[in-house]
N, C-alpha and C positions, 0 to 999 in steps of 0.2 A: 505494500500497501503507500501511495506515495506522501511525503508529509505536509503537510498542509498548515497555515501562520495564518494567524489573527493580523491584522489591519495593522498595527504598530509591530510586527514580525515577531511576537512570541509561537512560537511552535506549540499545535493544539495539542493537548495533551489527549490520550489513549479513553480517559474514562469522558471527557468532553467531548471527541469525537463521537463516542459513542451515543453520550444524550442526543446530541444532534441528530444525529443517523437517525435515534428512533420517534424524536421531534417532529421529523421526516415522513415518517411512516414506516421507515425499512426496521427489518428485526434486526439488521448490528450492521457495525459501523462496514464489517467485510462486505457485505449484502449491497450496502448503496455505492461501495468503491469499484465494488463487481458492475452494479448497474453504468455506473457512470465509464467505464473500460469498454464495455460494451456499445454506449454510446459514442464513444472516439470512435472505436474501430468502426461504428455504421457511417458517422462522417467522414473519413478517410476514406472509406467505398464510395460514397455519392460523388465525394472530389476527384476520384480518380476516375471514375466513370461519365463522368461531365465534361472531362479533360481533353 
């Protein structure tokens, strides 16, 4: 999982990351990360197809 930072540059702790992910409706921070990784792969694939 990539390192996330707050606006002030402080690294987001694992417990905060879990709390944020659950507040957004994900079952865990890992599921949130998986979701965003898949979205990034889809975006890159669409960009390659359009080129």
